[in-house]
Backbone as CSV, one residue per row, in Angstrom:
resi,resn,N_x,N_y,N_z,CA_x,CA_y,CA_z,C_x,C_y,C_z
1,MET,4.934,49.814,-19.200,3.910,49.104,-18.437,3.142,50.083,-17.548
2,GLN,3.864,51.012,-16.853,3.216,51.965,-15.966,2.322,52.919,-16.749
3,LYS,2.824,53.331,-17.912,2.024,54.244,-18.720,0.737,53.568,-19.178
4,ARG,0.891,52.299,-19.590,-0.275,51.543,-20.070,-1.315,51.392,-18.959
5,LEU,-0.839,51.055,-17.765,-1.745,50.889,-16.645,-2.425,52.206,-16.300
6,PHE,-1.664,53.312,-16.372,-2.237,54.624,-16.101,-3.348,54.942,-17.093
7,ILE,-3.103,54.638,-18.350,-4.105,54.909,-19.387,-5.383,54.120,-19.119
8,ILE,-5.215,52.840,-18.771,-6.385,51.994,-18.518,-7.159,52.487,-17.306
9,LEU,-6.424,52.824,-16.229,-7.069,53.326,-15.019,-7.794,54.640,-15.299
10,ALA,-7.124,55.526,-15.987,-7.729,56.810,-16.304,-8.948,56.634,-17.194
11,PHE,-8.827,55.716,-18.130,-9.931,55.423,-19.050,-11.157,54.930,-18.280
12,ALA,-10.921,53.997,-17.347,-12.025,53.448,-16.551,-12.679,54.546,-15.724
13,MET,-11.864,55.411,-15.121,-12.404,56.488,-14.306,-13.164,57.489,-15.158
14,THR,-12.679,57.747,-16.354,-13.349,58.679,-17.255,-14.727,58.169,-17.628
15,LEU,-14.805,56.883,-17.931,-16.081,56.283,-18.312,-17.098,56.396,-17.188
16,LEU,-16.644,56.122,-15.973,-17.557,56.012,-14.854,-17.838,57.354,-14.184
17,CYS,-16.871,58.216,-14.160,-17.027,59.465,-13.418,-17.299,60.657,-14.320
18,GLY,-16.931,60.577,-15.574,-17.047,61.719,-16.453,-16.134,62.849,-16.041
19,CYS,-15.004,62.522,-15.435,-14.079,63.532,-14.895,-13.394,64.283,-16.038
20,LYS,-13.619,65.585,-16.118,-13.078,66.369,-17.230,-11.564,66.492,-17.167
21,VAL,-11.012,66.504,-15.929,-9.553,66.629,-15.792,-8.877,65.412,-16.396
22,ILE,-9.351,64.222,-16.008,-8.763,62.986,-16.539,-9.051,62.872,-18.023
23,ASP,-10.295,63.228,-18.414,-10.665,63.130,-19.822,-9.778,64.026,-20.670
24,GLY,-9.320,65.120,-20.091,-8.477,66.026,-20.847,-7.083,65.493,-21.081
25,LEU,-6.676,64.530,-20.234,-5.339,63.951,-20.386,-5.269,62.990,-21.560
26,LEU,-6.411,62.428,-21.912,-6.438,61.418,-22.962,-7.404,61.828,-24.058
27,HIS,-7.136,61.402,-25.261,-7.998,61.687,-26.399,-8.292,60.385,-27.130
28,ASP,-9.408,60.372,-27.852,-9.818,59.146,-28.544,-8.755,58.642,-29.515
29,ASP,-7.912,59.541,-30.017,-6.913,59.125,-30.997,-5.585,58.753,-30.348
30,GLU,-5.562,58.668,-29.008,-4.312,58.291,-28.346,-4.182,56.775,-28.321
31,ALA,-3.003,56.290,-28.666,-2.757,54.850,-28.685,-2.560,54.326,-27.274
32,VAL,-3.152,53.151,-26.999,-2.973,52.522,-25.690,-2.101,51.270,-25.789
33,ALA,-1.860,50.799,-27.008,-0.989,49.627,-27.199,-0.492,49.622,-28.638
34,ARG,0.661,48.957,-28.852,1.230,48.867,-30.193,1.842,47.491,-30.409
35,VAL,1.635,46.942,-31.601,2.323,45.734,-32.058,2.865,46.053,-33.446
36,GLY,4.181,46.147,-33.558,4.766,46.542,-34.835,4.281,47.917,-35.222
37,SER,3.739,48.028,-36.408,3.217,49.317,-36.864,1.732,49.489,-36.547
38,GLU,1.112,48.449,-35.992,-0.315,48.503,-35.675,-0.510,49.072,-34.274
39,LYS,-1.510,49.947,-34.140,-1.793,50.554,-32.846,-3.264,50.369,-32.471
40,LEU,-3.484,50.202,-31.170,-4.835,50.141,-30.626,-5.115,51.484,-29.975
41,TYR,-6.245,52.112,-30.369,-6.537,53.452,-29.903,-7.617,53.448,-28.813
42,LEU,-7.593,54.487,-28.031,-8.509,54.626,-26.909,-9.967,54.566,-27.358
43,SER,-10.267,55.132,-28.518,-11.654,55.137,-29.000,-12.184,53.715,-29.173
44,GLU,-11.317,52.802,-29.657,-11.740,51.414,-29.826,-11.921,50.751,-28.469
45,LEU,-11.040,51.084,-27.536,-11.142,50.504,-26.197,-12.419,50.980,-25.507
46,ARG,-12.763,52.242,-25.706,-13.999,52.775,-25.123,-15.215,51.964,-25.573
47,SER,-15.233,51.570,-26.835,-16.427,50.944,-27.423,-16.739,49.560,-26.857
48,VAL,-15.771,48.929,-26.187,-16.009,47.568,-25.687,-16.342,47.550,-24.201
49,ILE,-16.340,48.699,-23.556,-16.662,48.757,-22.133,-18.138,49.081,-21.969
50,PRO,-18.940,48.167,-21.412,-20.377,48.428,-21.228,-20.606,49.567,-20.244
51,ASP,-21.739,50.211,-20.371,-22.105,51.271,-19.436,-22.420,50.674,-18.064
52,GLY,-22.078,51.421,-17.032,-22.489,51.047,-15.690,-21.643,50.007,-14.988
53,VAL,-20.525,49.579,-15.581,-19.691,48.577,-14.911,-18.800,49.268,-13.880
54,SER,-18.339,48.482,-12.907,-17.493,49.022,-11.847,-16.108,49.353,-12.389
55,PRO,-15.333,50.191,-11.669,-13.962,50.487,-12.110,-13.116,49.235,-12.245
56,GLU,-13.282,48.309,-11.295,-12.502,47.058,-11.351,-12.830,46.263,-12.608
57,ASP,-14.129,46.157,-12.916,-14.542,45.410,-14.111,-14.099,46.118,-15.384
58,SER,-14.129,47.450,-15.382,-13.669,48.220,-16.554,-12.203,47.922,-16.841
59,ILE,-11.405,47.919,-15.794,-9.977,47.641,-15.956,-9.758,46.222,-16.452
60,ALA,-10.507,45.265,-15.871,-10.354,43.861,-16.274,-10.734,43.667,-17.738
61,ILE,-11.829,44.310,-18.159,-12.272,44.198,-19.557,-11.236,44.818,-20.491
62,ALA,-10.731,45.988,-20.102,-9.733,46.672,-20.925,-8.456,45.838,-21.044
63,GLU,-7.992,45.292,-19.928,-6.793,44.441,-19.936,-6.987,43.234,-20.851
64,GLN,-8.166,42.591,-20.739,-8.451,41.408,-21.550,-8.500,41.766,-23.035
65,TYR,-9.123,42.899,-23.355,-9.236,43.306,-24.751,-7.861,43.608,-25.344
66,ILE,-7.041,44.324,-24.585,-5.686,44.638,-25.057,-4.890,43.358,-25.286
67,SER,-4.999,42.414,-24.351,-4.276,41.148,-24.477,-4.728,40.378,-25.717
68,THR,-6.048,40.311,-25.932,-6.579,39.596,-27.103,-6.145,40.279,-28.396
69,TRP,-6.256,41.603,-28.418,-5.841,42.362,-29.603,-4.361,42.119,-29.901
70,ALA,-3.523,42.155,-28.874,-2.087,41.969,-29.068,-1.775,40.581,-29.615
71,LYS,-2.419,39.555,-29.068,-2.183,38.189,-29.554,-2.591,38.058,-31.017
72,ASP,-3.725,38.668,-31.381,-4.162,38.628,-32.780,-3.130,39.288,-33.694
73,MET,-2.664,40.459,-33.301,-1.701,41.185,-34.110,-0.381,40.426,-34.219
74,LEU,0.060,39.816,-33.119,1.310,39.057,-33.122,1.207,37.814,-34.001
75,PHE,0.047,37.145,-33.946,-0.158,35.986,-34.810,-0.185,36.388,-36.280
76,LEU,-0.831,37.518,-36.570,-0.874,37.998,-37.955,0.526,38.318,-38.462
77,ALA,1.341,38.944,-37.624,2.720,39.269,-38.015,3.522,37.999,-38.259
78,LEU,3.313,37.010,-37.395,4.016,35.732,-37.540,3.601,35.027,-38.833
79,ALA,2.288,35.026,-39.100,1.791,34.383,-40.314,2.301,35.104,-41.555
80,ASP,2.306,36.413,-41.485,2.772,37.208,-42.628,4.247,36.935,-42.927
81,GLU,5.004,36.667,-41.884,6.437,36.423,-42.055,6.730,35.021,-42.588
82,HIS,5.988,34.031,-42.171,6.343,32.649,-42.455,5.497,31.971,-43.542
83,LEU,4.323,32.503,-43.851,3.500,31.874,-44.877,3.917,32.356,-46.264
84,SER,3.736,31.469,-47.235,4.050,31.834,-48.622,2.978,32.766,-49.167
85,LYS,3.264,33.339,-50.313,2.303,34.244,-50.946,1.004,33.519,-51.241
86,THR,1.116,32.273,-51.695,-0.081,31.475,-52.005,-0.885,31.194,-50.734
87,GLU,-0.174,30.861,-49.666,-0.853,30.558,-48.399,-1.540,31.786,-47.817
88,LYS,-0.977,32.957,-48.101,-1.572,34.184,-47.563,-2.721,34.710,-48.420
89,ASP,-2.933,34.116,-49.553,-4.020,34.548,-50.430,-5.338,33.916,-49.953
90,VAL,-6.153,34.690,-49.303,-7.424,34.184,-48.767,-8.615,34.758,-49.539
91,SER,-8.352,35.250,-50.740,-9.413,35.906,-51.508,-10.568,34.949,-51.819
92,LYS,-10.249,33.689,-52.143,-11.311,32.727,-52.456,-12.173,32.443,-51.227
93,GLU,-11.489,32.212,-50.080,-12.235,31.940,-48.858,-13.107,33.131,-48.476
94,LEU,-12.569,34.349,-48.643,-13.347,35.533,-48.322,-14.553,35.674,-49.246
95,GLU,-14.354,35.381,-50.527,-15.459,35.469,-51.478,-16.517,34.414,-51.183
96,ASP,-16.076,33.191,-50.837,-17.026,32.132,-50.477,-17.823,32.526,-49.234
97,TYR,-17.116,33.108,-48.268,-17.798,33.535,-47.044,-18.786,34.657,-47.332
98,ARG,-18.385,35.608,-48.196,-19.270,36.710,-48.565,-20.547,36.184,-49.211
99,LYS,-20.395,35.223,-50.136,-21.565,34.642,-50.802,-22.468,33.925,-49.802
100,SER,-21.834,33.160,-48.923,-22.591,32.416,-47.928,-23.343,33.351,-46.990
101,LEU,-22.680,34.434,-46.586,-23.299,35.389,-45.671,-24.457,36.120,-46.337
102,LEU,-24.271,36.541,-47.580,-25.344,37.230,-48.301,-26.540,36.312,-48.522
103,ARG,-26.260,35.035,-48.877,-27.354,34.084,-49.051,-28.114,33.891,-47.745
104,TYR,-27.363,33.731,-46.642,-28.003,33.522,-45.345,-28.884,34.715,-44.972
105,ARG,-28.361,35.928,-45.188,-29.129,37.121,-44.819,-30.400,37.247,-45.647
106,TYR,-30.310,36.923,-46.935,-31.522,37.000,-47.765,-32.513,35.915,-47.368
107,GLU,-32.014,34.708,-47.113,-32.898,33.623,-46.684,-33.645,34.004,-45.410
108,GLN,-32.918,34.638,-44.463,-33.561,35.039,-43.209,-34.649,36.077,-43.460
109,ARG,-34.394,37.034,-44.334,-35.415,38.030,-44.658,-36.614,37.357,-45.334
110,TYR,-36.329,36.484,-46.288,-37.392,35.771,-47.014,-38.252,34.970,-46.039
111,ILE,-37.602,34.258,-45.123,-38.321,33.433,-44.146,-39.138,34.307,-43.204
112,ASN,-38.523,35.372,-42.687,-39.209,36.237,-41.729,-40.454,36.880,-42.320
113,GLU,-40.413,37.154,-43.632,-41.553,37.787,-44.291,-42.684,36.805,-44.578
114,ARG,-42.385,35.494,-44.597,-43.385,34.508,-45.031,-43.717,33.423,-44.009
115,LEU,-42.891,33.300,-42.998,-43.047,32.175,-42.079,-44.280,32.325,-41.183
116,ASP,-45.088,31.287,-41.172,-46.232,31.205,-40.269,-45.759,30.530,-38.987
117,THR,-45.713,31.283,-37.895,-45.199,30.748,-36.630,-46.320,30.259,-35.708
118,VAL,-47.553,30.309,-36.185,-48.673,29.820,-35.381,-48.842,28.326,-35.620
119,VAL,-48.753,27.550,-34.562,-48.913,26.097,-34.652,-50.115,25.714,-33.812
120,SER,-51.120,25.164,-34.444,-52.346,24.805,-33.740,-52.145,23.561,-32.885
121,GLN,-52.990,23.405,-31.889,-52.940,22.208,-31.051,-53.224,20.961,-31.882
122,LYS,-54.068,21.102,-32.883,-54.369,19.969,-33.764,-53.117,19.517,-34.508
123,SER,-52.306,20.459,-34.970,-51.055,20.125,-35.661,-50.073,19.459,-34.696
124,VAL,-50.018,19.950,-33.464,-49.145,19.353,-32.443,-49.551,17.912,-32.192
125,GLU,-50.849,17.674,-32.029,-51.345,16.328,-31.742,-51.086,15.381,-32.912
126,ALA,-51.261,15.892,-34.133,-51.041,15.054,-35.315,-49.576,14.637,-35.409
127,TYR,-48.673,15.577,-35.166,-47.238,15.258,-35.222,-46.868,14.297,-34.103
128,TYR,-47.388,14.537,-32.920,-47.116,13.675,-31.770,-47.568,12.241,-32.046
129,ASP,-48.765,12.096,-32.594,-49.319,10.756,-32.856,-48.535,9.998,-33.918
130,SER,-47.973,10.719,-34.879,-47.285,10.046,-35.986,-45.772,9.927,-35.786
131,HIS,-45.255,10.461,-34.671,-43.812,10.383,-34.410,-43.544,9.974,-32.963
132,GLN,-44.257,8.997,-32.477,-44.178,8.601,-31.072,-42.762,8.259,-30.611
133,ASP,-42.004,7.588,-31.449,-40.671,7.154,-31.029,-39.720,8.318,-30.761
134,LEU,-40.018,9.474,-31.327,-39.179,10.647,-31.065,-39.320,11.128,-29.627
135,PHE,-40.386,10.728,-28.968,-40.705,11.282,-27.661,-40.624,10.246,-26.543
136,ARG,-39.838,9.223,-26.788,-39.603,8.240,-25.739,-38.651,8.850,-24.703
137,LEU,-38.995,8.719,-23.455,-38.259,9.393,-22.384,-36.932,8.722,-22.055
138,ASP,-35.886,9.529,-21.932,-34.591,9.037,-21.457,-34.548,9.011,-19.931
139,VAL,-35.239,9.963,-19.321,-35.345,10.024,-17.853,-36.815,10.226,-17.497
140,PRO,-37.207,9.872,-16.294,-38.603,10.074,-15.895,-38.979,11.560,-15.899
141,VAL,-40.263,11.815,-16.088,-40.796,13.164,-15.904,-41.863,13.094,-14.826
142,MET,-42.019,14.191,-14.116,-42.864,14.167,-12.925,-43.694,15.448,-12.801
143,LYS,-44.802,15.317,-12.079,-45.539,16.475,-11.586,-45.369,16.453,-10.072
144,VAL,-44.784,17.519,-9.527,-44.442,17.499,-8.099,-44.741,18.842,-7.436
145,ARG,-44.847,18.754,-6.111,-44.788,19.943,-5.263,-43.543,19.792,-4.401
146,PHE,-42.713,20.821,-4.400,-41.440,20.752,-3.682,-41.428,21.769,-2.553
147,LEU,-40.993,21.316,-1.365,-40.978,22.149,-0.176,-39.640,22.019,0.543
148,ASP,-39.087,23.155,0.935,-37.872,23.178,1.767,-38.230,23.974,3.021
149,ILE,-38.230,23.311,4.174,-38.717,23.940,5.390,-37.888,23.482,6.587
150,MET,-37.705,24.356,7.557,-36.989,23.996,8.765,-37.772,22.946,9.543
151,ALA,-37.070,21.957,10.083,-37.729,20.850,10.783,-38.471,21.322,12.021
152,ASP,-38.013,22.412,12.635,-38.657,22.894,13.852,-39.728,23.951,13.584
153,SER,-40.082,24.145,12.315,-41.128,25.111,11.992,-42.474,24.636,12.549
154,PRO,-43.252,25.527,13.157,-44.563,25.131,13.692,-45.538,24.672,12.601
155,ASN,-45.262,25.032,11.342,-46.143,24.639,10.237,-45.578,23.475,9.422
156,PHE,-44.551,22.826,9.943,-43.903,21.725,9.222,-44.895,20.633,8.829
157,GLU,-45.586,20.059,9.816,-46.497,18.950,9.547,-47.677,19.384,8.698
158,THR,-48.161,20.594,8.932,-49.297,21.100,8.148,-48.946,21.194,6.677
159,LEU,-47.796,21.786,6.378,-47.389,21.942,4.984,-47.029,20.603,4.358
160,ARG,-46.374,19.756,5.122,-46.021,18.424,4.608,-47.273,17.667,4.179
161,LYS,-48.317,17.744,4.997,-49.568,17.061,4.677,-50.248,17.694,3.477
162,ARG,-50.271,19.007,3.451,-51.000,19.710,2.394,-50.407,19.495,1.004
163,ILE,-49.063,19.429,0.904,-48.496,19.287,-0.447,-48.847,17.931,-1.064
164,GLY,-49.244,16.957,-0.216,-49.630,15.648,-0.728,-51.119,15.441,-0.824
165,SER,-51.881,16.503,-0.561,-53.337,16.387,-0.573,-53.907,16.668,-1.961
166,GLN,-55.054,16.065,-2.232,-55.772,16.331,-3.477,-56.992,17.217,-3.223
167,LYS,-57.233,17.577,-1.970,-58.406,18.361,-1.620,-58.162,19.846,-1.894
168,GLU,-59.134,20.454,-2.530,-59.026,21.885,-2.819,-58.910,22.694,-1.537
169,SER,-59.598,22.245,-0.494,-59.561,22.986,0.776,-58.171,22.979,1.391
170,ASP,-57.417,21.869,1.208,-56.050,21.793,1.735,-55.087,22.635,0.914
171,LEU,-55.325,22.663,-0.394,-54.412,23.377,-1.290,-54.648,24.883,-1.286
172,ALA,-55.869,25.286,-0.912,-56.181,26.716,-0.846,-55.328,27.379,0.233
173,GLY,-54.639,28.414,-0.133,-53.822,29.150,0.824,-52.459,28.549,1.097
174,ILE,-52.120,27.446,0.403,-50.823,26.810,0.658,-49.668,27.727,0.258
175,ASP,-49.860,28.509,-0.801,-48.797,29.420,-1.252,-48.453,30.455,-0.183
176,SER,-49.483,31.061,0.402,-49.228,32.100,1.412,-48.649,31.509,2.684
177,LEU,-49.099,30.296,3.064,-48.559,29.655,4.259,-47.097,29.275,4.046
178,ALA,-46.793,28.743,2.858,-45.413,28.368,2.537,-44.532,29.611,2.466
179,PHE,-45.080,30.700,1.953,-44.309,31.939,1.835,-43.864,32.444,3.208
180,SER,-44.732,32.294,4.205,-44.422,32.797,5.538,-43.641,31.801,6.391
181,SER,-43.661,30.506,6.004,-43.071,29.479,6.874,-41.901,28.714,6.264
182,ALA,-41.873,28.594,4.930,-40.887,27.724,4.278,-39.715,28.517,3.723
183,LEU,-38.604,27.836,3.557,-37.450,28.434,2.887,-37.708,28.528,1.394
184,ARG,-38.436,27.539,0.860,-38.722,27.521,-0.574,-39.924,26.612,-0.827
185,TYR,-40.763,27.020,-1.746,-41.890,26.191,-2.168,-42.093,26.387,-3.658
186,VAL,-42.160,25.278,-4.402,-42.372,25.329,-5.849,-43.458,24.326,-6.210
187,ASP,-44.447,24.781,-6.952,-45.560,23.919,-7.339,-45.468,23.586,-8.829
188,HIS,-45.112,22.331,-9.112,-45.099,21.834,-10.497,-46.158,20.752,-10.669
189,SER,-47.273,20.888,-9.934,-48.311,19.861,-9.995,-49.139,19.925,-11.267
190,GLU,-49.026,21.039,-11.999,-49.805,21.188,-13.236,-48.946,21.072,-14.485
191,ASP,-47.652,20.927,-14.329,-46.783,20.797,-15.498,-45.723,19.737,-15.242
192,TRP,-45.245,19.151,-16.332,-44.255,18.077,-16.243,-42.850,18.660,-16.167
193,ILE,-42.028,18.053,-15.322,-40.635,18.468,-15.197,-39.779,17.215,-15.094
194,ASP,-38.588,17.241,-15.696,-37.768,16.030,-15.693,-37.203,15.761,-14.302
195,ALA,-37.007,14.471,-14.013,-36.558,14.042,-12.688,-35.179,14.585,-12.343
196,VAL,-34.350,14.829,-13.356,-33.009,15.367,-13.110,-33.103,16.744,-12.452
197,SER,-34.040,17.569,-12.910,-34.203,18.908,-12.345,-34.669,18.837,-10.902
198,ILE,-35.584,17.911,-10.606,-36.046,17.751,-9.231,-34.926,17.214,-8.352
199,ALA,-34.177,16.234,-8.867,-33.074,15.654,-8.089,-32.029,16.705,-7.757
200,ARG,-31.864,17.679,-8.628,-30.902,18.761,-8.380,-31.283,19.551,-7.120
201,GLU,-32.570,19.660,-6.849,-33.021,20.330,-5.631,-32.522,19.601,-4.383
202,PHE,-32.391,18.272,-4.501,-31.943,17.463,-3.370,-30.421,17.271,-3.346
203,GLY,-29.745,17.704,-4.416,-28.300,17.524,-4.494,-27.899,16.078,-4.672
204,MET,-28.686,15.330,-5.448,-28.384,13.913,-5.680,-28.822,13.533,-7.090
205,ASP,-28.421,12.328,-7.550,-28.870,11.894,-8.872,-30.302,11.374,-8.761
206,TYR,-30.993,11.366,-9.918,-32.424,11.073,-9.876,-32.730,9.633,-9.470
207,ALA,-31.819,8.693,-9.776,-32.048,7.300,-9.384,-32.048,7.177,-7.861
208,ASP,-31.095,7.841,-7.206,-31.028,7.844,-5.750,-32.266,8.516,-5.172
209,MET,-32.672,9.622,-5.788,-33.849,10.338,-5.317,-35.095,9.454,-5.372
210,LEU,-35.289,8.769,-6.506,-36.480,7.937,-6.666,-36.463,6.736,-5.729
211,SER,-35.258,6.262,-5.371,-35.174,5.126,-4.442,-35.666,5.509,-3.049
212,ARG,-35.726,6.804,-2.761,-36.182,7.280,-1.456,-37.692,7.528,-1.429
213,MET,-38.350,7.398,-2.571,-39.769,7.724,-2.635,-40.602,6.692,-1.876
214,LYS,-41.478,7.184,-1.026,-42.349,6.321,-0.239,-43.717,6.986,-0.126
215,ASN,-44.726,6.277,-0.620,-46.098,6.811,-0.619,-46.185,8.159,-1.328
216,GLY,-45.364,8.315,-2.362,-45.382,9.553,-3.148,-44.471,10.631,-2.617
217,TYR,-43.942,10.475,-1.404,-43.085,11.490,-0.790,-41.604,11.144,-0.970
218,ILE,-40.823,12.182,-1.239,-39.353,12.066,-1.235,-38.855,13.086,-0.219
219,GLU,-38.078,12.625,0.767,-37.620,13.522,1.827,-36.119,13.394,2.045
220,SER,-35.523,14.525,2.393,-34.092,14.544,2.684,-33.828,15.565,3.783
221,GLU,-33.249,15.097,4.905,-32.885,16.002,5.991,-31.522,16.622,5.703
222,GLU,-31.441,17.931,5.812,-30.223,18.663,5.495,-29.440,18.998,6.765
223,ASP,-28.144,19.254,6.598,-27.258,19.531,7.740,-27.650,20.795,8.499
224,ARG,-28.229,21.752,7.797,-28.540,23.033,8.450,-29.858,22.993,9.227
225,GLY,-30.510,21.809,9.276,-31.719,21.668,10.076,-33.012,21.757,9.300
226,ASP,-32.920,21.933,7.987,-34.133,21.967,7.186,-34.397,20.604,6.557
227,VAL,-35.607,20.423,6.076,-36.001,19.187,5.412,-36.544,19.534,4.030
228,LYS,-36.018,18.862,3.022,-36.514,19.039,1.660,-37.493,17.912,1.367
229,ILE,-38.667,18.298,0.891,-39.736,17.336,0.655,-40.325,17.563,-0.728
230,ALA,-40.495,16.480,-1.471,-41.201,16.544,-2.748,-42.334,15.537,-2.715
231,TYR,-43.501,15.986,-3.119,-44.619,15.044,-3.271,-44.861,14.848,-4.763
232,VAL,-44.787,13.592,-5.205,-44.940,13.268,-6.627,-46.416,13.040,-6.926
233,CYS,-47.013,13.997,-7.642,-48.435,13.895,-8.003,-48.648,12.917,-9.145
234,ASP,-47.691,12.835,-10.053,-47.786,11.931,-11.202,-46.376,11.733,-11.755
235,MET,-46.157,10.606,-12.440,-44.829,10.335,-12.989,-44.934,9.428,-14.202
236,GLN,-44.111,9.694,-15.186,-43.936,8.837,-16.355,-42.511,8.300,-16.320
237,ARG,-42.369,6.991,-16.368,-41.067,6.359,-16.241,-40.238,6.507,-17.523
238,ALA,-38.922,6.374,-17.372,-38.022,6.368,-18.536,-38.369,5.181,-19.418
239,GLY,-38.274,5.384,-20.734,-38.598,4.321,-21.689,-40.011,4.393,-22.202
240,THR,-40.877,5.135,-21.504,-42.252,5.302,-21.971,-42.338,6.535,-22.868
241,ILE,-43.483,6.709,-23.519,-43.688,7.880,-24.365,-44.053,9.072,-23.483
242,ALA,-43.372,10.163,-23.686,-43.608,11.362,-22.887,-45.022,11.882,-23.103
243,PRO,-45.619,12.472,-22.088,-46.942,13.104,-22.261,-46.856,14.213,-23.298
244,ILE,-47.932,14.412,-24.016,-47.913,15.411,-25.083,-47.647,16.816,-24.530
245,GLU,-48.120,17.091,-23.310,-47.893,18.414,-22.725,-46.411,18.696,-22.555
246,TYR,-45.658,17.661,-22.222,-44.215,17.811,-22.023,-43.497,18.070,-23.348
247,CYS,-44.092,17.596,-24.443,-43.440,17.675,-25.761,-43.920,18.850,-26.599
248,THR,-44.936,19.552,-26.149,-45.604,20.539,-27.005,-44.655,21.587,-27.568
249,GLU,-43.853,22.220,-26.721,-42.951,23.274,-27.213,-41.916,22.717,-28.185
250,ARG,-41.417,21.514,-27.890,-40.451,20.880,-28.799,-41.103,20.592,-30.147
251,ILE,-42.339,20.108,-30.122,-43.049,19.802,-31.374,-43.267,21.075,-32.179
252,LYS,-43.644,22.158,-31.513,-43.836,23.432,-32.217,-42.537,23.880,-32.893
253,ASP,-41.417,23.737,-32.189,-40.120,24.101,-32.775,-39.817,23.241,-34.004
254,ILE,-40.126,21.945,-33.918,-39.882,21.040,-35.045,-40.737,21.438,-36.242
255,ILE,-42.013,21.712,-35.999,-42.924,22.066,-37.090,-42.491,23.379,-37.747
256,ILE,-42.130,24.355,-36.937,-41.674,25.635,-37.484,-40.364,25.455,-38.249
257,GLY,-39.468,24.604,-37.722,-38.217,24.309,-38.425,-38.479,23.667,-39.774
258,ASN,-39.444,22.762,-39.831,-39.821,22.129,-41.104,-40.379,23.155,-42.081
259,ARG,-41.169,24.076,-41.568,-41.726,25.121,-42.436,-40.614,25.997,-43.015
260,LYS,-39.610,26.284,-42.195,-38.473,27.075,-42.688,-37.777,26.358,-43.830
261,ARG,-37.520,25.060,-43.639,-36.843,24.288,-44.690,-37.685,24.232,-45.955
262,GLU,-38.988,24.097,-45.791,-39.877,24.063,-46.959,-39.849,25.383,-47.710
263,LEU,-39.804,26.492,-46.985,-39.725,27.803,-47.625,-38.434,27.950,-48.415
264,VAL,-37.309,27.544,-47.813,-36.014,27.652,-48.493,-35.980,26.745,-49.713
265,ASN,-36.482,25.515,-49.583,-36.514,24.591,-50.729,-37.370,25.146,-51.854
266,ALA,-38.515,25.741,-51.489,-39.395,26.330,-52.504,-38.718,27.514,-53.188
267,LEU,-37.995,28.322,-52.391,-37.274,29.460,-52.962,-36.206,28.978,-53.938
268,GLU,-35.445,27.977,-53.556,-34.395,27.446,-54.430,-34.978,26.930,-55.733
269,GLN,-36.078,26.186,-55.625,-36.703,25.643,-56.829,-37.252,26.749,-57.716
270,GLU,-37.845,27.758,-57.096,-38.386,28.897,-57.840,-37.271,29.650,-58.570
271,LEU,-36.128,29.808,-57.919,-35.004,30.501,-58.543,-34.493,29.752,-59.764
272,LEU,-34.382,28.410,-59.638,-33.922,27.603,-60.766,-34.886,27.711,-61.942
273,GLU,-36.160,27.570,-61.661,-37.158,27.617,-62.731,-37.215,28.998,-63.374
274,SER,-37.122,30.050,-62.537,-37.137,31.418,-63.059,-35.891,31.693,-63.891
275,GLY,-34.749,31.210,-63.412,-33.512,31.409,-64.158,-33.545,30.739,-65.514
276,LEU,-34.085,29.525,-65.570,-34.198,28.813,-66.840,-35.173,29.515,-67.776
277,ALA,-36.309,29.946,-67.225,-37.331,30.594,-68.050,-36.838,31.909,-68.619
278,GLN,-36.057,32.648,-67.832,-35.560,33.949,-68.286,-34.196,33.852,-68.964
279,LYS,-33.737,32.621,-69.116,-32.441,32.349,-69.764,-31.267,32.984,-69.023
280,ASN,-31.455,33.191,-67.716,-30.323,33.637,-66.888,-29.495,32.464,-66.410
281,PHE,-30.017,31.279,-66.589,-29.357,30.046,-66.149,-29.443,29.020,-67.273
282,GLU,-28.302,28.533,-67.687,-28.253,27.517,-68.735,-27.294,26.418,-68.342
283,ILE,-27.600,25.209,-68.750,-26.704,24.068,-68.573,-26.196,23.675,-69.959
284,TYR,-24.885,23.709,-70.115,-24.328,23.410,-71.442,-24.016,21.919,-71.560
């Protein structure tokens, strides 16, 4: 145990310090652990330690790797001892996995070489219009301005008023004023965000948060003397169809996913037809 710990400590110091004295004590071919006839060597342990980690983290990573390696080796020894010859024959599973992996890798290359990842706004709108039920909201989505500010701040009332204003003159300079006066300010007035994410700012569930809304404002006084305020510029209730802006990225992912499937289906069909035509594939 002491020798093992010394090796790990020395290894961590070697990685981080480049100390030639310590490095000279150990070599890449020196074993740091053994299970039966299997040995774990320092060179393998070196490869799993990221650059720039602290000595403590290096030791923890090394300890974890040795433990995982040992458990794997012990399980393999146990299986080898107790499983029958037939049970230990995994050649079919390995061959199936090899085929599956090779097919996947070729499909990925084929797709990457041919996939059109540009999705026009017109395509997004067409998909949105024809699949409305897919975009029915489970929770409300909102456009909000969120402010966290100390109650005794001299700019408290000014900022509170401004985040609920629609006037350009009030909104101009709000970022710089909030930066100098507030603990936190986030402007989501131009994009939709789900109510759960906003409620997380208040440390409560979204139903409780919405029950506190009055004249568009949601406020919560905190124990440390600050006040969290959200002004709701717009909201879509749960059960309604989500705004297209909120769904755009999801729709693009769906369309691209469909294109991938179409490419793979076309490839499969092309292979069958080519195989039949070239007599590489026959059905008896």
